[in-house]
C-alpha positions in Angstrom: 224.4 -7.5 76.6 226.0 -10.9 77.1 229.5 -9.5 77.6 230.8 -12.8 79.0 229.1 -15.1 76.4 230.5 -16.4 73.2 228.6 -14.9 70.3 229.9 -17.1 67.6 227.7 -19.6 65.9 228.2 -22.4 63.3 226.7 -20.4 60.4 225.6 -23.5 58.5 227.7 -24.2 55.3 228.7 -20.6 54.7 232.5 -20.4 54.4 234.3 -18.7 57.2 236.0 -16.2 54.9 232.6 -15.3 53.4 231.0 -15.0 56.9 233.9 -12.6 57.7 234.1 -10.8 54.4 230.4 -9.9 54.1 230.1 -8.2 57.5 233.6 -6.6 56.9 232.5 -5.1 53.6 229.2 -4.0 55.0 230.9 -2.6 58.0 233.3 -0.7 55.8 230.4 0.8 53.8 228.4 1.6 56.9 231.5 3.1 58.6 232.2 5.3 55.5 228.5 6.4 55.5 228.5 7.0 59.3 231.8 8.9 59.1 230.9 11.3 56.3 227.2 11.7 56.7 226.7 11.3 60.6 229.9 11.4 62.4 231.9 14.3 60.9 229.0 16.8 61.2 228.5 15.8 64.8 232.3 16.1 65.7 231.9 19.7 66.6 228.9 19.1 68.7 230.4 16.0 70.4 233.6 18.0 71.1 231.7 20.9 72.5 229.8 18.4 74.8 233.0 16.7 75.7 234.7 20.1 76.4 231.8 21.2 78.5 232.0 18.0 80.6 235.7 18.5 80.9 235.2 22.1 82.0 232.7 21.0 84.6 235.0 18.2 85.8 238.1 20.5 86.1 235.9 23.1 88.0 234.7 20.3 90.4 238.4 19.3 90.9 239.2 23.0 91.8 236.2 23.1 94.2 237.4 19.8 95.7 240.8 21.4 96.4 239.1 24.4 98.0 236.9 22.1 100.1 240.2 20.4 101.4 241.6 23.8 102.4 238.2 24.6 103.9 238.5 21.4 106.1 241.9 22.6 107.3 240.3 26.0 108.2 237.5 24.3 110.2 239.9 22.0 112.1 241.9 25.1 113.1 245.1 24.3 111.0 244.6 27.5 109.0 243.0 30.8 109.8 240.2 32.1 107.6 242.6 34.6 105.8 245.3 31.9 105.4 242.8 29.6 103.9 241.4 32.0 101.4 244.9 33.1 100.4 246.1 29.5 100.0 242.9 28.7 97.9 243.5 31.7 95.7 247.2 31.0 95.1 246.5 27.3 94.5 243.9 28.0 91.7 246.2 30.8 90.3 248.9 28.2 89.7 246.6 25.6 88.0 246.9 25.7 84.2 245.8 22.9 81.8 244.8 22.5 78.1 246.9 21.8 75.1 249.2 24.9 75.4 248.7 24.9 79.3 247.0 28.3 79.0 243.6 27.3 80.3 243.1 28.6 83.7 240.7 29.3 86.6 239.4 32.6 87.8 237.6 33.6 91.0 235.0 36.3 91.6 232.7 36.7 94.7 228.9 37.0 94.9 229.4 40.8 95.2 230.8 40.7 91.7 234.3 41.6 92.7 237.3 39.9 91.0 239.2 37.9 93.6 241.8 36.4 91.2 242.6 36.3 87.4 245.9 34.9 86.2 245.8 37.0 83.0 244.0 40.1 84.1 245.5 41.1 87.5 244.3 44.6 86.7 240.7 43.5 87.5 241.5 42.0 90.9 239.7 43.7 93.8 237.5 45.7 91.3 233.7 45.9 91.2 232.7 44.1 88.0 228.9 44.9 88.2 229.1 47.2 85.2 231.7 45.2 83.2 230.4 44.2 79.7 231.8 42.2 76.7 231.9 43.3 73.0 228.2 42.6 72.7 227.3 44.5 75.8 226.6 41.5 77.9 227.1 42.0 81.8 229.0 38.7 81.8 229.7 38.7 85.6 226.2 39.6 86.5 225.1 36.8 84.2 227.5 34.4 86.0 225.9 35.4 89.4 222.4 35.0 88.1 223.2 31.6 86.5 224.5 30.1 89.7 221.8 31.4 92.1 219.5 28.4 91.8 221.8 25.4 91.2 225.0 26.8 92.3 226.6 26.0 88.9 226.0 26.7 85.1 227.4 27.2 81.7 227.6 30.7 80.2 228.8 32.1 76.8 230.2 35.5 76.3 233.1 37.4 74.7 236.5 37.7 76.4 240.1 38.6 75.8 241.7 36.2 73.3 244.1 34.2 75.5 246.8 36.6 76.6 246.5 39.0 73.8 245.2 42.3 75.2 242.7 44.1 73.1 241.5 41.0 71.2 238.2 39.3 72.2 236.6 36.1 71.0 233.4 34.1 72.0 234.0 31.9 74.9 232.1 29.1 76.7 232.6 28.9 80.5 231.5 26.8 83.4 231.0 28.6 86.7 230.3 27.1 90.1 229.8 28.7 93.5 232.0 27.8 96.6 229.3 28.8 99.2 231.6 28.7 102.4 233.5 31.7 101.1 231.0 33.3 98.8 233.2 32.6 95.7 232.3 31.9 92.1 235.0 29.8 90.4 235.1 29.4 86.8 237.1 28.2 83.7 236.4 28.2 80.0 237.3 27.5 76.5 237.4 29.5 73.3 234.8 28.3 70.8 237.3 29.1 67.9 239.7 26.5 69.4 236.9 23.9 69.3 236.1 24.7 65.6 239.7 24.4 64.6 240.1 21.2 66.5 237.0 19.8 65.0 238.2 20.6 61.5 241.6 19.1 62.3 239.8 16.0 63.7 237.7 15.7 60.5 240.8 15.9 58.4 242.5 13.3 60.5 239.4 11.1 60.3 239.3 11.2 56.5 243.0 10.4 56.2 242.6 7.7 58.9 239.5 6.3 57.2 241.3 5.9 53.8 244.2 4.2 55.6 241.9 2.1 57.7 240.1 0.9 54.6 243.3 -0.1 53.0 244.5 -1.8 56.0 241.2 -3.5 56.6 241.2 -4.9 53.1 244.7 -6.3 53.6 243.8 -7.6 56.9 240.5 -9.2 56.0 242.3 -12.4 54.7 244.5 -12.3 57.8 241.6 -11.9 60.0 239.9 -15.0 58.5 242.9 -17.0 59.2 243.2 -15.6 62.7 239.5 -15.8 63.5 239.7 -19.3 65.0 242.8 -18.3 67.1 241.1 -15.1 68.2 238.0 -17.0 69.4 240.3 -19.1 71.6 242.1 -16.1 72.9 238.9 -14.3 73.7 237.7 -17.3 75.7 241.0 -17.2 77.5 240.7 -13.5 78.1 237.2 -13.9 79.3 238.3 -16.7 81.8 241.1 -14.4 83.0 238.7 -11.5 83.4 236.3 -13.7 85.4 239.0 -14.7 87.7 240.3 -11.1 88.3 236.7 -9.7 88.6 235.3 -12.4 91.0 238.4 -12.7 93.2 239.4 -9.0 93.4 239.6 -7.5 96.8 238.2 -4.3 95.2 234.5 -3.6 94.8 233.7 -4.2 91.1 230.5 -4.0 89.2 229.6 -4.0 85.5 226.9 -1.6 84.4 225.0 -1.2 81.2 225.4 2.0 79.3 222.2 3.3 81.0 223.5 2.3 84.5 221.8 -1.1 85.2 223.8 -3.4 87.2 224.6 -6.4 85.1 227.4 -8.1 87.2 228.9 -7.7 90.7 231.7 -9.4 92.5 231.6 -11.0 96.0 233.6 -8.1 97.6 230.9 -5.5 96.7 228.1 -7.9 97.9 229.9 -8.5 101.2 230.1 -4.7 101.8 226.4 -4.4 101.9 225.7 -7.9 103.1 223.4 -8.7 100.2 223.0 -11.3 97.5 223.6 -10.8 93.8 220.0 -11.5 92.9 219.0 -8.6 95.2 220.7 -6.1 92.9 221.2 -7.5 89.4 218.9 -5.7 87.0 218.6 -2.6 89.1 219.8 0.9 88.6 223.1 1.1 90.3 222.2 4.3 92.3 219.1 2.5 93.7 221.0 -0.4 95.1 221.6 -0.8 99.0 225.1 0.6 98.8 223.9 4.1 98.4 220.4 4.0 100.0 221.6 5.9 103.2 221.7 9.3 101.3 219.7 10.6 98.5 222.4 13.2 97.7 225.0 10.3 97.2 222.4 8.6 94.9 221.9 11.7 92.8 225.6 12.3 92.6 226.2 8.6 91.6 223.5 8.9 88.9 225.1 12.1 87.5 228.5 10.3 87.3 227.1 7.2 85.6 225.4 9.6 83.0 228.8 11.2 82.3 230.6 7.9 82.1 227.9 6.7 79.5 229.0 9.6 77.4 232.6 8.3 77.4 234.0 10.2 80.5 236.1 8.4 83.2 234.5 9.6 86.5 236.0 9.3 90.0 234.8 10.3 93.4 235.2 9.5 97.1 232.0 8.7 99.0 231.1 7.9 102.6 229.5 4.4 103.1 227.7 3.2 106.3 227.4 -0.4 107.1 224.5 -2.0 108.9 226.2 -1.2 112.3 226.5 2.5 111.4 230.3 2.3 110.9 231.7 4.8 108.5 233.9 4.0 105.5 235.5 6.1 102.8 235.2 4.5 99.4 237.4 5.8 96.5 235.5 4.6 93.3 235.7 5.1 89.6 233.5 4.6 86.7 235.2 3.6 83.4 233.3 3.4 80.2 234.2 0.6 77.8 233.5 1.6 74.1 233.4 -0.3 71.0 235.3 0.4 67.8 233.1 3.4 66.9 233.4 4.9 70.4 230.0 4.0 71.6 229.9 2.9 75.2 228.9 -0.7 75.4 229.1 -1.0 79.2 230.8 0.5 82.2 233.0 -0.9 85.0 232.7 0.5 88.4 235.6 -0.1 90.8 236.1 1.0 94.3 238.3 0.3 97.4 238.2 1.1 101.0 240.4 4.2 101.7 239.3 4.8 105.3 242.7 4.0 106.7 244.3 6.2 104.2 242.0 9.0 105.1 242.8 8.7 108.8 246.6 8.5 108.0 246.4 11.6 105.9 244.6 13.5 108.5 247.0 12.5 111.2 249.9 13.2 108.9 248.6 16.8 108.3 248.0 17.3 112.0 251.5 15.9 112.8 253.2 18.0 110.1 251.4 21.2 111.4 252.4 20.5 115.0 255.9 19.7 114.0 256.2 22.9 112.0 254.7 25.0 114.9 257.1 23.6 117.4 260.1 23.6 115.1 259.7 27.1 113.8 258.5 28.7 117.0 260.8 27.0 119.4 263.2 29.3 121.3 265.7 26.5 121.3 268.2 26.1 118.5 266.9 23.1 116.4 268.3 21.4 113.2 267.6 18.1 111.3 270.7 16.3 109.9 271.2 13.5 107.6 272.9 10.4 109.0 276.2 11.6 107.4 275.8 15.0 109.2 274.5 17.2 106.4 272.2 19.9 107.6 268.7 19.4 106.1 266.5 21.8 108.2 267.2 24.6 110.6 264.9 26.8 112.6 264.8 30.6 113.0 266.3 30.5 116.5 269.4 28.9 115.3 269.7 31.4 112.3 269.2 34.4 114.5 272.0 33.5 116.9 274.5 34.0 114.2 272.5 36.3 111.9 272.8 33.9 108.9 270.3 32.8 106.2 269.0 29.3 105.4 271.0 29.2 102.1 274.3 29.8 104.1 273.9 26.6 106.0 271.6 24.1 104.4 273.2 21.2 102.4 276.5 21.7 104.3 278.1 19.5 106.9 276.9 20.5 110.4 280.3 21.0 111.9 281.0 23.7 109.1 278.2 25.9 110.4 279.1 29.3 111.9 278.1 28.2 115.4 281.1 26.0 115.9 284.1 27.7 114.3 285.5 29.2 117.6 287.2 27.5 119.2 288.4 25.1 116.6 288.4 22.1 119.0 284.7 22.0 118.7 284.8 20.7 115.1 286.4 17.3 115.8 284.1 17.0 118.8 281.0 17.5 116.6 282.2 15.2 114.0 282.6 12.5 116.6 279.2 13.3 118.1 277.5 12.9 114.6 279.3 9.6 114.1 278.2 8.3 117.6 274.6 9.6 117.0 274.5 7.8 113.6 275.4 4.6 115.6 272.2 5.1 117.7 273.6 7.0 120.7 272.1 10.1 122.2 274.8 12.8 122.7 274.5 15.6 125.1 277.3 18.2 125.9 277.7 21.7 127.4 280.0 23.5 125.1 281.5 27.0 125.1 281.7 28.9 121.8 282.8 32.5 121.0 280.9 35.0 118.8 282.7 37.1 116.2 283.2 39.8 118.9 284.9 37.2 121.1 282.1 36.9 123.7 281.8 33.5 125.3 278.5 31.8 124.9 277.6 28.5 126.7 275.3 26.0 124.8 273.5 23.0 126.2 273.7 20.8 123.0 272.3 17.4 122.2 272.2 15.0 119.2 269.5 12.4 119.0 268.8 9.7 116.3 265.2 9.6 114.9 263.9 6.2 113.7 261.1 5.2 111.5 258.3 2.7 112.1 260.5 -0.3 110.9 263.4 0.7 113.2 265.4 2.3 110.3 267.3 5.4 111.3 265.9 8.3 109.3 267.9 11.4 110.4 269.5 13.1 113.4 268.0 15.9 115.5 270.3 18.6 116.8 269.0 20.8 119.6 270.6 23.5 121.7 269.8 26.2 124.1 271.8 29.2 125.2 272.6 28.7 128.9 275.2 31.6 129.2 272.9 33.7 131.6 272.3 30.5 133.6 276.1 29.8 133.9 276.7 33.3 134.9 273.8 33.1 137.5 275.1 29.8 138.7 278.6 31.3 139.3 277.2 34.3 141.0 275.0 32.0 143.1 278.0 30.0 144.1 279.9 33.0 145.3 276.7 34.4 147.0 276.0 31.2 148.8 279.5 31.2 150.3 278.9 34.7 151.4 275.5 34.1 152.6 276.4 31.1 154.6 278.8 33.1 156.6 276.2 35.9 157.0 273.6 33.4 158.0 275.9 31.9 160.6 276.6 35.3 162.2 273.0 36.4 162.0 271.8 33.1 163.5 273.9 33.7 166.5 272.5 37.3 166.8 269.0 36.1 166.4 269.4 33.3 168.9 270.4 35.9 171.5 267.6 38.2 170.4 265.1 35.4 170.7 266.3 34.6 174.1 266.0 38.2 175.2 262.5 38.4 173.5 261.2 35.3 175.2 262.4 36.6 178.6 260.8 39.9 177.9 257.6 38.3 176.9 257.6 36.1 180.0 257.9 39.2 182.1 255.1 41.0 180.1 252.8 38.0 180.6 253.5 38.0 184.3 252.9 41.7 184.5 249.6 41.3 182.6 248.6 38.6 185.2 249.6 40.9 188.1 247.7 43.8 186.4 244.6 41.6 186.3 245.1 40.7 189.9 245.5 44.4 190.8 242.2 45.1 189.0 240.7 42.2 191.1 242.1 43.8 194.4 240.7 47.2 193.3 237.3 45.7 192.7 237.4 43.9 196.1 238.3 47.1 197.9 235.5 49.0 196.0 232.8 46.4 196.7 233.7 45.8 200.4 233.9 49.5 201.2 230.1 50.0 201.0 228.9 47.4 203.5 231.7 48.2 205.9 231.0 51.9 205.6 227.3 51.3 206.5 228.4 49.2 209.5 230.8 51.9 210.7 228.1 54.5 210.4 225.6 52.3 212.3 228.0 51.5 215.2 229.2 55.2 215.3 225.5 56.4 215.7 224.8 53.7 218.3 228.0 54.8 220.2 226.8 58.4 220.1 223.4 57.5 221.6 225.1 55.2 224.1 227.2 58.2 225.4 224.2 60.3 225.7 222.5 57.6 227.7 225.5 57.2 230.1 225.5 61.0 230.6 221.8 61.0 231.6 222.5 58.1 234.0 225.2 60.1 235.6 223.1 63.1 236.0 220.2 61.1 237.1 218.1 62.2 234.3 217.5 58.8 232.8 213.8 58.1 232.0 212.2 54.9 230.9 211.3 56.4 227.6 215.0 57.3 226.9 216.0 53.8 227.7 213.4 52.3 225.4 214.4 54.6 222.6 218.0 53.7 223.1 217.2 50.0 223.0 215.3 50.4 219.8 218.2 52.4 218.2 220.7 49.8 219.4 218.7 46.8 218.0 218.3 48.6 214.6 222.0 49.6 214.4 223.2 46.2 215.5 221.0 44.4 212.9 222.2 46.7 210.1 225.9 46.3 211.1 225.6 42.5 211.3 223.9 42.3 207.8 226.5 44.5 206.2 229.4 42.8 208.0 228.0 39.4 206.8 227.8 40.9 203.2 231.5 42.0 203.5 232.6 38.6 204.7 230.7 36.9 201.7 232.4 39.2 199.3 235.8 38.7 200.8 235.3 34.8 200.5 234.2 35.1 196.9 237.1 37.4 196.0 239.6 35.2 197.9 238.6 32.1 195.9 238.8 34.0 192.5 242.1 35.3 193.5 243.4 32.0 194.5 242.1 30.4 191.2 243.9 33.2 189.3 247.2 32.7 190.9 247.4 29.1 192.0 246.4 27.4 188.7 244.8 24.4 190.6 242.2 22.2 189.0 238.8 21.9 190.8 235.1 21.5 190.3 233.0 24.8 189.7 229.4 25.6 188.9 229.9 27.5 185.7 226.9 29.9 186.2 227.9 30.7 189.8 231.6 31.2 188.9 230.6 33.6 186.0 228.6 35.5 188.5 231.6 35.7 190.8 233.8 37.0 187.9 231.3 39.7 187.1 231.1 40.6 190.7 234.9 41.1 190.8 234.7 43.4 187.7 231.6 45.3 188.7 233.5 48.4 189.6 234.6 48.6 185.9 231.0 49.2 184.7 228.6 49.8 187.5 228.5 53.5 186.9 227.7 53.0 183.2 224.6 52.0 181.4 226.3 48.8 180.0 224.5 45.4 180.6 226.0 42.0 180.9 223.7 39.0 180.3 224.6 35.5 181.2 222.7 32.4 179.8 224.0 29.2 181.3 222.4 26.1 182.8 222.2 26.3 186.6 223.5 22.7 187.1 226.5 22.9 184.6 229.5 21.7 186.7 233.0 21.6 185.2 236.1 19.9 186.5 238.7 22.3 185.2 241.1 25.2 185.9 238.9 28.1 187.2 241.8 30.5 187.0 241.8 30.1 183.2 238.1 31.1 183.0 238.8 34.0 185.2 241.5 35.4 182.9 239.6 34.5 179.7 236.4 36.4 180.7 238.1 39.2 182.5 240.1 40.0 179.4 237.1 39.7 177.1 234.9 41.9 179.2 237.6 44.6 179.8 238.4 44.6 176.0 234.6 45.2 175.4 234.6 48.0 177.9 237.9 49.7 176.7 237.6 49.1 173.0 234.1 47.8 171.9 232.2 50.5 174.0 234.5 53.4 173.4 232.1 56.3 172.8 229.0 54.0 173.3 226.8 55.0 176.2 224.8 51.8 176.6 226.3 48.6 175.3 225.2 45.1 175.8 227.5 41.9 176.4 226.1 38.5 176.1 227.7 35.3 177.6 226.1 31.9 176.6 227.1 28.5 177.5 225.6 25.2 176.1 226.6 21.6 175.8 226.4 20.1 172.3 226.9 16.5 171.2 230.7 16.8 171.0 231.8 19.9 172.9 231.1 22.7 175.4 230.4 25.8 173.5 230.9 29.3 175.1 229.6 32.2 173.1 230.8 35.8 174.0 229.6 38.8 172.0 229.1 42.5 172.3 227.2 45.0 170.2 230.0 47.6 170.3 232.2 49.3 167.7 233.5 46.1 166.2 236.9 45.8 164.2 238.0 46.0 160.6 239.0 42.7 158.9 242.7 43.3 159.2 242.4 43.6 163.0 240.4 40.4 163.3 243.0 38.5 161.4 245.7 39.7 163.9 243.7 39.8 167.2 245.4 36.7 168.7 248.9 37.8 167.8 251.2 38.8 170.7 251.7 42.5 171.1 249.0 43.4 168.6 247.0 46.3 170.0 245.0 49.3 168.7 245.8 51.3 171.9 249.5 51.5 171.5 250.7 54.5 173.6 247.4 54.4 175.7 248.5 51.6 178.1 247.7 48.6 175.8 250.4 45.8 175.7 248.8 43.6 173.1 249.0 40.5 175.2 245.5 40.2 176.6 244.0 38.3 173.7 247.2 36.4 173.0 246.9 35.1 176.7 243.3 34.2 176.1 244.2 32.2 173.0 247.0 30.4 174.8 244.7 29.6 177.8 241.9 28.2 175.5 244.1 26.1 173.1 246.9 25.0 175.5 245.5 25.1 179.1 241.9 24.0 178.3 242.6 22.0 175.1 240.0 23.9 173.0 239.7 26.3 170.1 238.6 30.0 169.8 237.5 32.1 166.8 236.6 35.7 166.3 234.2 37.4 163.9 233.7 41.1 163.7 232.9 43.9 161.4 233.3 47.7 161.8 230.2 49.1 163.5 228.7 45.5 164.0 230.1 44.3 167.3 232.4 41.4 168.0 231.8 37.8 168.8 234.0 35.0 170.1 233.2 31.2 170.0 235.1 29.0 172.4 234.7 25.3 171.9 236.0 23.0 174.8 236.3 19.2 175.1 233.3 17.5 176.8 235.5 15.6 179.2 235.5 18.6 181.6 231.8 18.5 182.1 230.6 16.6 185.2 227.6 14.5 184.5 
């Protein structure tokens, strides 16, 4: 098109005025012909086309507004119901057109009216059977027209503006908003277009006559100014070149059919390309838009609209070679000649990525602030620097039961919160002044309600600054601490009373603890003596058998000896009687000696166990043999039962330890199993296992008796805990076992049990007691 080239030529010897006059006259004639023969008949058609494009554009604007609200819904800033309500209210408020009576309406895909500014009687109704004057099911036609492409034009009869009962032909553009299942539409009355076209034609006729007269007068002036105009055009072209080439915005010049004719360096740098790579190409096929076919199609549509004289704008997402995302706000402006024909188009764009991010952050910050401010249980207000109340939250209004209009726009100290006592007003004035100087003020103040009730408020005033350090406003905040003050006063009195009671009770408890410790010591000693008593009873029972056999043997031999002496005295002794007596004597003597040795051995073992139990001396023992001695001392407890005790222990396991502790530990464990675990059990089994691991000596004790519930297991090592209270149980047996294992032997003990599944103890002792 050569839009930057001078088109003037020398023209040979033809005078300048003639070179201007001839085209001027020809142009006037052609202009008149085009006006009356071509243009005026096409005015209506052009206006309809322009109006249709305008309807589509306005509908797209409405859809863009809904998409923005939909974005807030997806980001959780609005609920689905709030988003739809906000969208409906927003479109309800939008009016445009010469008389500001053009509007939007909303139906849904189920053909129910969602919103109509002039026909609220239709809202919420099913419009499936709704027809116009010609019987057209217009809302059914709208649904059908948008099923394929989502948008379309439709013609029907509708109420004439806001006059009920009057209908006129109407052209509408409808577009679906799929996320909510809405069909949004707007329209124009064809009668308005016809009237406007007629008015336009009349204006054109008058304007043409005036223009012809003016052009005739200006022709001579134009000849004189042609030279100067040429110079000005050259200057304007140079200025345009400078602005175009050095602009920080993306700028392109397109032909009327969308071919790229000129592009500035900013646009080339965005896609990292050279001018020769894109000049002469259709704009939508250039590398700027190649990342998305949808964006290319949208750009092509916008260029086609601009070629018809419409200024088009949009925001698109651009990705650079590294995949970074940018938001580009661009516009396509048609440049027309004197007859309105588009000669070329200018595409401009600038990077609004930072603006987008700021807008999103601002929306989030605003929502967060509103949520905190309105829902806070604290009293909050926003003041101007001079102390005028600008905002106040619900909590502050409710404390004095006032409305927003009662307090906003007034000095903060005149609010109903601070009128009693009157001394608060100068204090607040001074606080506002100091906060305006940059200080943070915090006070605990006392106010009185209308009923005279005292209220305590923890109050603060803080200055708020902008990004440049300028003070924007003051934030007032308070919370009711009346109950806290009352509780603090009560606590102060209560603490004084409690301190005295604690002192008295401490003295009593100290004396009780001393008595308890003395009683516990006596009970533990009694438990030890009871165990020693059981040991003595076992000794007596076990020794009684061999001694009884010895006594019987000696008594029988004594009887036979007396009979022999009697026969000697009477002279009746025979050799056979003597031989018989000798045989009986040998047998009785042998039996007595064996049983007496057995008794002596038992006495020695029991003596050692008793010494271990009472003396607490440390010595070396063979653990297997010592366990046998413990079982022997307790044999009287179970020998008349079917219970069995199995010991698994290395024969050469020698310990350097306190044997008395082992005696008490296993005595208590075995007696507990016999008394508690095997109560009601005819034949129970006890297992004692000893093994040396890498880091400890492990003793495992278990029985298959009645077991215990979980609550008893958790308390089994507590002093005085027993399940046989009133049946002779003291509750100290397992406490003694625990203390002996942890304190005396330096180990640990744990218990596992369940009702009906027996009981198990694991004792872990340090390796340093094992003799290698």
